[in-house]
N, C-alpha and C positions, 0 to 999 in steps of 0.2 A: 345519125345514130351514134357516132363516136362522141359528139358533144353531149348527147344525153347520158351516155355511159360515164363520161368524165364528171358530169354534174352529180350523178348518183354516187360515184366514188367519193367525191369531195364531201357530199352530204353525210355519207356513212362515216368518214373520218372525223368530221365535226361532232357527229352524234356520239362516237366512241370516246372522244376527248372530253366531251361535256359529261358523259356518264362517269368516266374515270375521275374527273374533277369533283363531281358531286359525291362520288364514293369516298374520295380522299378527304373531302371536307367532313363527311359523316364520321369516318373513322378517326379523324384527327381532332374532333371536338374536345375530347378529354385531354389530349395533349395541349391544346390551346389554353384551356383553363388552368392546367398545371403550370404553364409558363407564366400565367398571371400570379399564381401563388409564389413561384420562384422569384418573380420580379418584386413582389411585396416583401419577401424574406430578405432579399438583397437590400432594399431601401431601409427596412427596419434595422438591419445590421449596420448599415452606413450611418444612420442617425445615432445609434447607440455609440459607435466609435467616435463620432464627432463630439458627442456629449462628454465622453471620457477625455478627449483632447481639450475641450474647453475647461474641464476641471483639473487639467494637468495630472490626471491619475492614470493615463493610458501608458502601459508598459510597451514601448515601441519594440524592444527586442522580443518580447513574448509574441506580439502581433506578427513580426517578421518571421519568427520561428514557425508559427502555424502556417503562414503563407508558403514557406519553403518546405513544409512538411518535415520539420525538424522538431525533436522533443524540446518543448519550451522550458522545461524545468531546469535543465543544465545546458543551455545552448552555447555558452562560452563566447558570445559575440563581444562582450565588453573586454574579456581577456585577450581576444584576438586584436582588438583595437589598440591595446597597450603593448602588443608584442612588437619587437624590433626586427621586422622581416628583412629590411634592406641590409642591415648588418649581417644577418644570417646568410643571405644569398651570396654576399661577397666572400664570407669566410668559407662556405662550402665550395664555391667555385675555385678558390685558390687551393684548397685542400685536395679536391678531386683532380685538378690539373697536375699538382705535384705527384699525386699517387699514380696518375696515368703515365708519368715519365719513368717509373721504375721498370727495369727489365724483368722478364719472366724468369722465375727461379727454376733451376735444373733439378731440384730436390723433390723426391716423392714424399710429400708432406705426411701422408697417412702412414706410410711405412716407417719413416723416421720417428714419428710420434709413438708408434707401437713399440719400436726398439727402445726408445728412451724410457717408456713406461716400464718395460721388462727390467731394464737395467736399474732404474730408480727403485723399483720394488725390491730387487735383490740387495741393493745398497742398504735399504732400511732394515733388512734382516741380517746384516753382517755380523753383529755381536751374537745373535742367536745361532748362526751357522758355526761360529767358532766354538761355542759351548757344546754344540751337537757333536762336533768332531772329537772333543776331549773327554767324552763320557766313557766310564768303565763298564762296558756291556757284559763282561763275564760275571761280575758280581751281581748285576741286576738280573741276568738270565738265571743264575743259580737260585736266587731268592724266589723267582717266579715259578721255577719247576717244583720247588718244595711246596709253595703255596697251593698249587693245583693238586697236590696229593692230600690235602686236608679233607677229613671225612666229616660230614654233617648229618650222619644217620640219626643222631640223638634228637634232631628237630623233626620228630615223627608225629603221627596222628595220636600218639599216646596222650599227649597233653590236651587233646580234645575229648578222647574217649573216657579217660579216668575221672575228671571232674563231673562229667555227665552221669556216669554210673554211680558215683558217690552221691550225687544229688538225688537221683531217682531212687536209690536204695533207702535213704534215710528221710526222704520227704514224700515219697510217692503214696504211702499209706493214707495220708491226709488229703490227697488230691481228689477232686471230684471225678477225674477220669481214671479211677483205679482199674488196673488190669493185672490179674494174678500172674500170667505168663511173663509179662513185661517185668514184673517185680523179680521173678526168679532169674531171668536173663541178665538183668542189671547186677544182681547179687553175684552171679557167677563171673561176670566181666570184671567186677571190682576185685574179686578174690584172686583171679588169674592175672590181672594187670598191675597189681600193686608192686610186684617185684621189679618189673620192667620200668615202671614209673619212677621207683626209688633210685634205680641205677642211672637213668638218664638225667634225673635231677642232680645227682651227685656229680656227673661229668660237667654239666652246665655251670654248677657252682664253682668248678675249677676251670673256668673259661680261659683264664690267662695262660694256663698250661696246655689246655685242650687245643686252642687255636693259635698257638705261638707262631707257627709258620705264616699264618694269615696276617698276624699283626706286624710281622717283619717287613712286609711289602709296603706298609703305609708310608707314604712320602717318597717312595722309590719310583713307582711308575708315573706319578704326576710330573716327575722331572724329565720325562721323555718327550715333552712337547717340542724342545729344540730339534729332536730327531725327526718329528713330523715335518717341521719347517725345512729341515735339511733335505728330506725326501721330496718335498714340494718344489723347492728351488732347483734341485737336481733334475727333476722331471721337466720343469720349464726350460732350464738351461739346455737340456738334451734336444728339446723340440725347437729351440730358438737359436741354436749355435750358428747356423748358416747365416741368419739375418743379422746376428750380433757382429759377425766378422765383416759384414758389408757396412756396418755402421761406421767403421773407420773411414771408408771412402766418403760416406755421406757427411761426416763431421768436417772433412776437408772442404767440401762444397759449401757447407753451412758457414764456415768461418769466412768464406769469400763474400757470402750474402749479407752477413751481419752489418758491415760498415755502411751499406747503402740505407739502412734503416735509422741511422743516427739522427738525421734531420727530423724525422717523425717522432723519435723518442724524445727529442728535446721539446716537442710540442705536445707532450702528454697532457698537460693542463688544458690546452686549447682543444685537443681532441675530445676530452671528457665533457667540456662545456658545449662543444659542437653537438655531441651526441645528446646531451641533456636538452638543448634547445630544439633539435630536430624531433626528439621524442615528444616534447611538449606541443610542438606545432602539429605533429601527426595525431597526437591525442585529441587536440581541438577538432581536427578533421574527423576523427572517430566519433566525437560527440555529435557532429553535424550529420553523421551517417545514421544515427539512431532515429528511427522514424517516429513521427508524432503519433501519440495515442489517438484513438478514435474520438475521444471527447475534445471538442473545440470550444473554448471558452470565449474567444474573441471573434472567431470567423465562422460561426455555425451557419450563418445565412449566406456566406460568400465562400463556398468550398473551393472554388477555382481561383481564390486569392485576388491578385491585382486585376485579372481579367473581369471578375465579377464586380469588383469595386468600380471599374470603368463602366461596366454595363449599367450600374445603378443610376448613373447620370443620364443614360439614355432612357432608363425606366421612368424616372421622374418627369421626363418630357414626353412620355408616350400618351397617346390619345386616351387610352383606358384610364391611366392614373389621373390625368387632368380632369376627366369628366366624372369618373366613378368615385374618386377619393378626394381630389382637390376642389370639386364642385366648380370647375372653370374659374377659380380665383387666381388669376395670373399674378397679381401683386404678391400674394402670400407665397405662391409657388416660387417666384423669383427670389423672394427673401429667404426661403428655405434652401434653395440651391446655393445662394450666396453664403449662407451659414455653413454649408458643406465644403466651402472652398479649402479650408485647412486640410481636410481629409483628402481632397483631390490632389493637393500639392504633395502631401505625404505619400500617397499612392504612386505618384509619378516617380518619386525617388525610390520607393520600394521596388517598383518595376525594373529600374536600372540594376538594383542589387540582385533581383531575381534573374536577370539576364546573365550577370556575372556568375551567379551560382550554377545555372544550367550549363553555361560554357565550361565552368570548372569541372563539373561532373563528367562532361563529355570528353574532355581532353586528358584526364588523369587515368593512368594505368596503375591502379593500386597495387597489383601484384608485383610489378617491377619496382615501384617505390618502396614497398615493404621489404623486398629483397635487398635493395641498396641500403636501406636504413638498418637492416640486420647486420650488414657488413660493418657499418659505422659503429653499431653497438658492440659487435665482436671486437673491433679494434680498440674501443674504449675499455672493454673489460680486460683485455690482454696486454694493454700498454703498461710498461714498467718505468720506474724512475731512472734517471741517467746514471746514478750511482750503482744501482742494481744491475743495470745494463753493462757497465764497465766490468763489474765482477764476473758476470756471465761470459762476457767476451773473452776475458782472461782465462777462465777455467775451461771453456769449450776448446780452446786451442791446445790444451794439455790432454784432452780426452783421447784423442787419436793415439797418443803414445801409450796411454794406460791400456788400450785395447790390443796391443801388439802381440802379447804372449798367450792368448786364450787357446786352450786345447780341448778336444772333445772328451766326454766322459767315457772311461774304459771299463769300469766295473758295472756289471749288470745287476740291477736291483728291481724286483717286482714291486713297484710303488703301491699297487692295489693291495697286495698281501701285507705290505708294511703297514698301511693304514688299518687294515683289518686286525692285525695283531695288536697294534697300539690301542685300538678301540676295546679289544678284549681285556687288556691289562688295565686300562683306565676304568673299565666297568667293575672289575674285581676289587680294585682299590676303593672305589666309591662305595661298593657294597660293604666292604670291611669297615670303613669309617662309619657307616650307618649301623652296623651290627654291634659294634663294641659297646656303645652306651646302653643299648637294649639289654645286652648280657649283664652289664653292670647292674642295671635296674632289677633284672631277674635275680641276681645273687643277693639282693637286699631284702627279698621276701623272707621274713624271720621264721615263719613256720616250716619253710622248706629247708632251712639250715639245721633243724632239729632232727639229726639222723636217728637218735634213740627213739623219738616218737614215731618216726616212719617204720622202724624195725618192729616196735611194739604193735602197731596197727597191722603190719604184715603178719606177725605171729598170731594175733587174735583172729584174723580172717582165715588163715590157713587151718586153724583148729576147728572151724565151723564146717559142718557137713552140708554141702550144697544140694544133696539129694533128699534131705529130709522134707517133711510136709511144709506146706506154705505157712501154716500157723506157727510151726517151729521156727522157720526162718524169720517170720515177723517178730516173734518173741525175742530172738537173738538180736535182731536189728534194733528193737526197742532198748535192749540193754546197752548196746554200743552207742545208741543215739545220746544216751545220758552223758557220755564222755565228751567234754567240751573240746578236746583235741580234734575230734572229727569235724565239728563245725568250723574250727580255725583252719583245718586242712582244706575244707571245701572252699572257704574264702580265698586262701592262698593259691590253691590250684586254679581257681577261676581267674585270678589276677595273672598267674603264670600263662594261662591260655591266651589272654588278651595280648601279653607281650610276645608270645610265640607267633600270633597272627601278624604282628608288625615285623618280626624277623623274616617271616616268609615273604613279605612284600619286598624285601631287599633282593630277592631272587638269588641269594648266594649259592644255594644248592645247584640250580640250573647253570649258573655261570661256571662253577667249578667242574661240572660235567663236560662243558664244551672246551676241551683241552686245546692248547696252542699247538699247532701242527708243525710250524716252521720257525724255530727260534733263531736260525742262522740269518734270517732277513734283517734282524736287528743289528747283528755284528757287521754285516756287509754295508748297511746304510751309513755307518759312521765314517767309512772310508770312501764313499762314493765320489767325493769331489777331489780326492787325492790325485795329484798330477795334472789337474785341469787349469791351475793358476787362477781360478775364478775368485777365490778369497783374496789373493794378492792384488788382482785387478780391482776388486771393489775397495780394498784399502787404499790403493793408488788414487782412485776417483774421490775417495773421502778426503784424502790429504789435499787434493786439488780443488776441494770445495765444489765438486760436481753437483749441479742442481738440475735434475731431469725435468722437473715441473717447470722451472724457469725457462729452460731452453724450449720446451714444448709450447709455453705461452708465447715466446718470441717468434716461433715458427707460425703460430696461429695469427699473431699480430701482423707479420709480414704478408701472410696469405690474405688477410682481410683488407689490408692497404691496397694490395694489387687488385683484389676483387672490386674495390671502389673505383679504382682507376679504369679497369676494364669496362664496368657498367657505364661510367661517364663517357667513355669513347663511343659506346654503342648508341645510346639513345637519350642520355641526359634526362632521365625520368624524374630524378629528384629536383633538378633545376627547374623543370617544367612545373612540378608540384609547387615549389616555393614561389615561382612567378605567378601562378594562378591564385595562390593564397594571398599574395601581395595585392593582386587586383581586387580580390574579394574584400580584403582589409580596407582598401581605399574606398570601396563603395559603402562599407559599413560606417566608416568615419564620415563620409559625405552625408550619409543618411542621418546620422546623429546631429551633425552640425546644421542640417536643414530644418530640424525640428527645434527651433528656438522657442523658449517659453514666451508666449504672447498673452497679453491681457485679454481674457475672454470677453466677448461682447455681452453687455448687461441685458440685452433684450433678445438673446439668441433663441430661436424657436425650439431647437433641439433640446434645450435644457429642461423643458417641461415634460419630457418623456421619462417616466419613472421606471426604474429597473430595466432599462433598455436592453442590456445584454441578456438578462434572464428571459425577457419577452422574445428576443431573437432566437435564443436557444430552444425555447419551447415551440416556437413557430416552425423552426427549421426541421424539428423532429417530425412534425405532422406533414410538412411538405415532402420530406424524404420518403415517408411511408406512402404518400399519395403518388409520388413519382414511381415507386415500385409497383403500385397498382396499375399505373399508366403503362409501364413496361409489360405487365402481364396482359393488359387489354390489347396491346400492340401485337401480341402473339395469340390472340383469342382463337384464331383459326386452328392452331395446334391444340389448344385446349378442347375445342369442339370436335376435332378429329379423334382425339382420344376417347371422348365421351361417346362419339358415334360408334366406336368399336364394341360397345355393349358389354354385357356381363362376361363374355368370353375373355375380353382384354383384362378386366379388373380381377377376374378369378386367377388369371395367369400371373398378375402382379402379386396377388396374395400367396401364390405358391413360392414366389421368389422372396417376398418379405412376409414372414409368418405373422408378424405383429399387426399387419394391415387388415382391416375389415373391408372386404371388397364392396359390399353394398353401401357402406358409409362413405367410402372413397368416391364411388360413382355419384352418389347423391350430392356430396360436397362439391365435386367438380361441376356438376350441372348447375347447382345453385350459384356458385362463384361466377360462372359464365353469365348467368342471368343478372346477377347483381352488378357486374361490371357493365353490362349493356344498359341497365337502368341508370348507372352513374354517368355513362356517356350521354344518354338522353337528357339527363339533368344538365350536363355541361352544354348541350346544344341550346338549351333555353337561356343560359347565362353566359353568352359570349363575352360580355363586358360586365362582369358581376360587381356589385357593390360589396363593401366589407361585410355587411350583414348577410348578404347572399353567400359570401365565402365562408362565413362561420357556419351557415346552414349546410353548405356543401361538405364541410368537415364532419358535421353531425351525420349526414347521410353515409359518408365514407366509413364512419366508425361502426356501422352496422354490418359491414362486410367482414365475415370471419375467415373466408378463404378455405383452404384445404389443409387439414391438420396432419401434415406429413412433412418429413425432412425432404425437401425437393431434390437434394443431391442424390438421394437414393434412386430417384427416377432415371437419372443419367447413368448411374453405376450402382448397383448391378442390373437394374431393370432393362434399360435401353440396350446395354451390352448383350444381355441374354436374348432380348427380342430380335436383335439383328441376326442372331444365329438360328432363329426359329425356322422350321420348315413350313409353318403355317403362314400363308401369304397375308392373311388379315392381321396376325400378330406382328409380322415383320413390317407392315406398312405404317405402323404407329411408332416405330422405334425412333425415327428422326424427331418426331414431335415430342416424344418423352424426353429425349436428350435436350431439346430446346427448353422445355419446362423445367428441366433439372438445373438450368442456369439461372432461373428466376425465383423470386420469393413467392411462395404460394400460401403460407400460413399467416393470416392477419388477425388471429384470435386475440392477441395482446395489443391490437391497434388502438383500442379505446384509451389505454393508458398514455399513448402519445397524442391522440387526437383531442382528448379533453383539454390538456394544457394548451395545445395549439389553438383550440377554439376560444379559450379564455384570452389568449394573446391577441386574437383578432378583435375581441371585445374591447380590450385595453387600447388597441390601436385605433379602433373606431372612436373611442372617447377622445383620444389624443388628436386625431386628425379633425374631428368635428370641432374641437376647441380652437385649434390654430387657424383653420380655414374659415372660421366665423368671426375672427377678430381683424378688423381693418387696420392695416399698418401702412402709413404713408411712405412711399418709396423715397429714398434719399435724393434720387435724381428728378424728383417732381419739379415741374416748372414753378418758379416763384410768382406769387401774386403781385399785382401793382402795389407800389409803396403807398400806404395809407397813413398820412400824417396824424389824423385824429386818433386812429387805433394805436399807433406806436407811441404817440404823445401821452395817451392815457396810460398805456402799460409802463412807460418810462416814469410817469408821475407816481404811479402806485409803487414802483420799485424803489424810488427815492424815499418815499414815505416809509416803506418797510425797512430800508437800510437805516433810516434815522431812528426808527423805533428800536431796532436791534442794538445800535450803538448807544442810545440813551438809556436803555432799560436792561441793565445787567441781570436783574432778578427775573424779569420776564423771559430773557434769553435762556437762563438756567432752567426755568420751568418748561420751556418749549423743548429744550434738549432732552430733559428727563422724560417728558411726555413722549417724545419721538422714540426714545429708547424703549419705552414700554410697548409702544405700538409696532415697533420694527420686528418682524419675525426672525431676522438674523441676530437680534440682540436678546430676544425673549428667551430667558434661561430656565424658566419653569422651576425656580427655587425661591419661594417667597416666605416672608416671616409674618404670618397672620396671627401669631401669638395665641391667645385663648380661643380665637375663632376657629382654630384647627384642632381643638380638643373635643373628643367624643364623650358623651355622657349617656346614661341609661334613662329610659322613660317608658311608660306603659301606654299602649294603645289597644283598646278592645281586649284587655286582659293579657296582652302579649308584651314581652320586653323588647324594646327597640333601641338601637344606637342613634343618637341625635348629635348633630353639630348645633351650636347656638343659633344659627340662622334658621334651621329647620324647627328647632324647639320654639322659637319666637312665633313662627307661622302656625305651628300646631296649636300653641296656646293662645293664638290670636292677640299677641302683644305687639302693637305697631311700634312703640318706642324701642323695644328690644330689637326689633327688626332693623330700625334705622341705625341703631348702635352697631349692629353686626355689619351692615353694609358700609358704614363709615370706617370701620376698622379693617376693611378689605377682605371680608369673608368671601369665599368662593360661591357666587350666586348661581352657578350652574352645576353645583355638586349634587350628584344623585344619591339618594338613600333608599333602602328597602323598607317600604311602609305599606301595610295592609296587603301583603303578598304581591307587591308590584314596585318597580323602580320608578321614582318620580324626582323631578327637580323642584327647587323652591317655588318656581313659577307655577308648575303643575299643582303644588299643594295650595298656593294662594287661590288659584282659579277654582279648584274643587271645594275649597272652604268658602267660596263666594266673597273673598276679601279683595275687592277691586282696588282699594287704596294700597294694600300690600303689593298687589300685582303691578300697579302703576309705578310704585317705588322701585320695584325690581327691574322693570323694563327701562326706566329712566336712568338706571345705573348699569345698563349694559347686559341685562339678562337675555340669553339667546332664545328668541321666540320660535326657532325652528327645531329645537331639540325635541325628541320624541320619547315618550315613556315606553315601558315594556310592551304596551299594546300598539305601539307605533303611532300614537296620537300626539300632535303638538298641543301646547297649552290652549290655543284658541279652539281646537277641535274638542276640547274637554269642557268648554263653557256650557253650563246648564241653560236650557232653552228659556227659563224664566228669569235668568240673571241679566237683565237689560243693561244695568250699569256696567257690567264687565264687557258686554258686547260693544257698548258705546265707547268705552275707554280704549279698547283694542282698535276700533275703527279710527279714533282720533290720532292714535300713535302709529298707525300702519305704515305711513311713508316716512317716518322719522327714524333716525339712527342715533344711538347713544353709546358712548364709550364706557367700557367696564371700568369700575374703580378697583385698582389693584392694591394690595398691601405693599409695604416697603420690601425692597429686595433684601434677600437674606444677607446680612452684613458679613464681610469677609472675616471679621474678627470671630465670628461664630462657626466658620467652616471647620469641619472635622475631617481630616484627610487620612486615609488609610494607605500605608506604603512608605517607602523611603522618600525623604523630602529634604529640601535645603535646611541647614542647621538653624538659620535665623527664624524659621517658622516651625521649628520642631515642636513648640508647645501646642501646635494645632494638629499634630499627628496623633493617631490613635492606633491601637493594636487590634481592636475588634472591628470587623467589617460591619457588624450589625448597627453600630452607632454612627458610622461614617456618613458624611454628606457628599464626599467626593472620594473616588477610588480609581486606581489603575489596575485593571484585571490581568494584563499581560505585559511582558517585557517588550519594549519597543523593537528589540531585535527580531521579534517574530512577525512583525508587520510586513506587508508588501511595500514596494517602493511607491512613492507618491503619497496620497492621503492614507493615513493609518486606518487599519481595520482589525477586528478580532476574529480569529479562526475558531468558530464554535466547535468544530470536530475535535481540535486539539484541546480546547477548554474542557470538553466533556470527558476527556481521558485524564488530563493532568489535574484539573481543579473543578469537578462537576458542581460542587456546592455553590460556586459563584454564579450559576445560571440565574438564580432568583433575583439577583441585583439588577438585571435588565428590566424587571417588572416591579421594581420598587422606586420610591421617590429619591433616587440617588443619581448624582452626576458621574458617569463613567468617562474617565479622561484618557486622552492619548498620552504617549510618552513625551510628546513635544512640550506639554505643559510643565512637566517636571524639569526638563532641560531649560525652559524659559525661566523658571523660578530660580535656577542656580546662577543666573547671570549676575555679576557683582553689582551692576549699576541699578538693579531692581530695588525700588524702595518699598513696594507693596506687591502682594501676590497678583499676578496678571489675571485679567478677566478669563473666566473659565469657558465662556460660550465659544471662544475662538479655538479652543483646544479639546472640545468634547468629542468622544467617539460617535461617529454617525453611521458607520458601516460595519456589518458582520459578514463573514464568509462561511457558507455551509455547503458542503458537497460540491465545491468548486464554483458556486454561484454567489454573487455579491448582492446584499440587501441593504438599502439605505433607509432603514426604518427605525433605527434606535431612538432618534429624536421624536418620531411620531408615537412610538410606544410610550416613551417617557411622558410626553404631553398627555396622552390618554390616561395614564395612571395618575399624574399630578392633578388633572382637572376633574378627577372623580367621576369618570364616565361609567356606564354600565359595564361590568366585567366582561372581558373579551370572550370567555367561554361560558357565559350565562346560558343556562338551559341545556348544558352538555353533561353527560355522564362519562367519566373516564375510567377505563380498566387497564391496569398494567399487567401483562402476562409474559411468561417465559423468561423472567429475570432470575439469575442465579446468585443468591445471597452469599454463596461460598466463594464466588469470583469477585475480587476486590473492585474491578472496573465496573462490572455489571451492577453490583450492589450500590456503588457510588452514584451511578447514573440514575438508578431507580429512586434512591433517596432524594437526589437533587430534583427530579421531576415531581415527586410528591410535594416537596417544599414549594416548588414554583406553582403548582396547581392551587395551593392555598391562596395565592395572590390573584389568580385569574378567574375564580368563581365557579368551577365545575363541581359536580357531585362526584366524589371518589368512591368507586365500588371495588370491594375486595374479592368479589365472586363473579364468575362468568354469568352473562345473561341467560336466563332460562325461559322457555316458551310459556310457562305458567306465571311469570312475573306480571305485576299489575300493569306495567306500561304497555304490554302486548295484548291485554284482555279488554281494552276499552275502545276499540275501534281504530280505524286507519287514520284518524285525525288527532289521536292522542298518543303521546303528549304533543304540545305545540312545538314548532321547530325552534332550534336555538335562536337567540335574539339576532345574532349577526350572520346566520347562514341559512339559506334555503336550498342549498345544493349539497348538503352533507348530512349524514345520519346523526341522530341525537346521542348515539352511544359511540364514543371513540375507544377503539381497542388498540392499545399501543403494545407492540411485541418487540422483544429483544432478540430477534432472529429474522432471516430473510423470509419474505412472504411465502416463498416456495416450501418452507419448512414448518409452517404454522400447524399443519395437520398433526405434528408430533406432540403438540401441547395437550396435556391431559384435559379431557372434557371439551375439546374443540368441536364446534359445529360448522360444517361447510357453508351454512346459510349466512354466516358472518360476512363472507366475501361476496354474496350475491344479493342479500336483502338490503334495501336502501336505508334501513334504520341504523345500519352500522357503518362506521368509517374505520377500516383497518389500516394502520400505518406502522411502519418500522420507526425506531427511535429517530433516525436521521430524517425521515420524511415528516415526522411530527415536529421536530425542531425547525425544519424548513417552513412548515405551515405556520408555526408561531411567529417566526421572524418575517414572513411575508406580510403578516398583519393586514390582510385584505378582507374586509367584510364583503359578503355577497348575499344580499337580501333585497328582493324587489320592493319591499315596503320601506327600505331605507334609501334606495337609489331611484325608485320610481320606474325602473326598467325591469321587465321580466324576460328571461331568455330560456332557451330550451334545456338548460342544465337545472332549472328549478324543479324541485320535487312537488308534484301536485298533492300527493298524499303518501302516507307510509305504506309499504308493502307488508302483507301479513307475515308474521313469524310464529309459526305453530308447529315447528319441527320438534320431535322428541330428542332431547339431548341430556 
């Protein structure tokens, strides 16, 4: 029975383990495929880095900075390599040891500094104190008392009332707002107020006499500022008397401490240099502490740095990579691993540097280091020269004697009342100064000077009866109005009123009303320091050249020196810091020396990977997003638990976050859970996916939109609130919500990352298919048996060939020139075809067309003219627009059924694979009845012919824009439009290694130069100009070695300049053929925006799109003729035929007037920012299945309807 029970228990355990294992396998399927993606991302990044190493353009310091998570823009590695750390370590050790030998000072530094500051401030005020004591207060007080008796009653409202009444009396009758009662009131006010007005005007006209006591104080009270200083010093002296008497004893102790500082004073220069070097070293460390921004340019696919680079060598040997990617091609795989050897060596050295850096960070106590360095800086700032030190030492010894006779203040002065009184006196003097020029201006009013006129008006007004009828008063007013004196008086009184308003602003009346209550405080203040001997003490200190600031600096200097010594005795933090920086410096130097420039192998596999770093960056973004989905799937139980809570849970969430729609949130969570489960099921089916399957996996993942909520809100406040809930159901999901709050839930923008990642997979598939299908013989292959016949035959052929080369100089020249023309590294794409490159007009079916001579010869069916064009080097593959389609000369000959012309073109190198705008080759265009043409094509099918090229453009005809060597100055031009060669940017703006042009900077500084990338112009590097300036140069050096090949946009590098140039020079179908371009949101008032807009318009004229100045409307012809109209752009089957380029972030496009949201959702439109559009142009990557022969899931089958009303 026991055996049976044991057997059943064992069986149960096995069953449980099996079930758990199966369950683990099930839940980990998604994680397993994500690991494959991560593996591919690492391998791609490694291949891209190796390619950069091969081209010697890899910035090692930039790479290291990203690995160490240091900001690469200003990493300071090279500066640290040059720094003399050994010398600094010795200097600091000696200095800190000497500082540590100093005895501790017995002086209370803070108290002595405070005493010295008080004494120093008093000494500065010595002359002011003397003048304050000698002032005659009795005379000043007498003037002040008289001034405060001045009456200002004449500055009354009369000057406002009188001109108002005068104006209303003589002008009111004509006013639209006539009022009989108001007229009478103003007449009476004028009659009764004239006498008062006349008297007050008279007093103000005699202002010199009226306000004579006020003018007497001007210049007196402003001289009382020394008295204020005297009071202030006396107040400070009273409060500081006890501490100043103690200063005598402290000065005695200070004089004993000073001599021990002499050795350090003599090293003032060395201390300053030591501080400078320590600050520089710590500054470099500060740069290292700045974390690397999120954008990784070189290590996007290896986020864990050296560990990931090590892992990629395991990745390439994994069974999945061998079978699914390398197709079990062991030979090529070994070759690829061998090609990655330089990266492996570099990574080993970087790993050592990384170890030193991690050790460095762990051992350094930055707070203690900073504290010690502050002490060194304090000593450096407060150190003085030996001559100044000698003077200070001499004067400080006399200070003690000068302080012997100080006595406490005996006179009581209320310093608060003193300041209050001085403020009053200063205010009245200021008001008097402002008032006097205003009164002078008042006295200059001529009409008011005429006393006779004022008396006459007074008499006339007194004679009138104010109680008569309104009509009588009006008649009297009319009589008076005819007197011009009244109008002059009105003007003068209004001017007087304006001046009176300014007088009132001086507040003279209010100031005079606030009488001084205690004049004695002024008299007492002058004698407050009598008997204290303070002024005598200050004079003594002045004679002894007492320097309070200098002594205070010396105290600080001594304190800092001792602080350095104390810190050194405790923990030697700075020495540890310097030692660790020394170790890091050695590792940096070792790293640099290990990366010796080597000649890159001519047949390296990695060199065929185009734009490797960009591919790696795009791929890593998709992998990162996939990883976040995997993390969410790993917590699917928590997601399902929240969903299981039902509406009650989601309604509770809505109560906490008002912006949340509970039903939408519940629906999105359910859908996300199901989508992730489907993605996991898909992963189960592809345990070892091919690259094509990985691309499809990205496509499936891009359909997952997730939950449109900021997940952090689920952790706080939602989860925090749920934990406190009394509802058991609500409380049970709190932990799950907190878990979800730490994950990304919203993947609605994922398509923008997955699409580039999917395209990267496609590019990698092309790359790997290409390299793993080319057999390469391993260098270690066993040698075959020696075959005398074979080697004898090869030897004979070699001898004959050598003999021909030696004996035939002209043949050799022909071979060299021919090889130059066929060598892609020499092919410069600047040829001199003469008249064959000149366009002329011609008529076809009643329409005017542009023809080159070669096209005209075919169109007119003139064989002799065609032969002439071909012999002269005409471009036999040049497209032209004819009969509403793009065709080559060979297409034209085939369609004209001119088989002799077609044969002539083919035998001179015409490309039989070029397609017209209907994507048909010339052979596919042959008419069924044209048997001669079919036969000719069949006869020449397996034969190849070299194209006849015109003469290379002679150097004597080169036109160079920009500064150039004087000996070739005759070939320089000032206009870019006629140049054949130009340098767009200063070489100083280029990155290290191979030069490139930063398009972002170009579009700000010189946007009009953008078009030259798309014209038949050679854009040169700065190295060409430097090479031309070498004295031994007899001719201009070849341009193909120095042309620009790279541009940098948005941090990404593109090696497409030569490709673009060749496309333009060879007359291919324009890159944007079939595209309509709209530019929106550009501000013509903004200089930069306007410049970019104009530059893009100029560039578009070279690329062939239709430029539209208006927004697309639903009723436009293009949208009314079905979902297959118009046809797709010639080079793109995955982009809309209408490009909308905006000068603002995509998130702000809704603010553009007339904007339709369907522009972002309908596949007819491709909405791009300016930077994205420039990146698209310089990628220069056609994507059309009719050109490549491959159709992928990004291809648009048909256009989506656009019928929205906008």
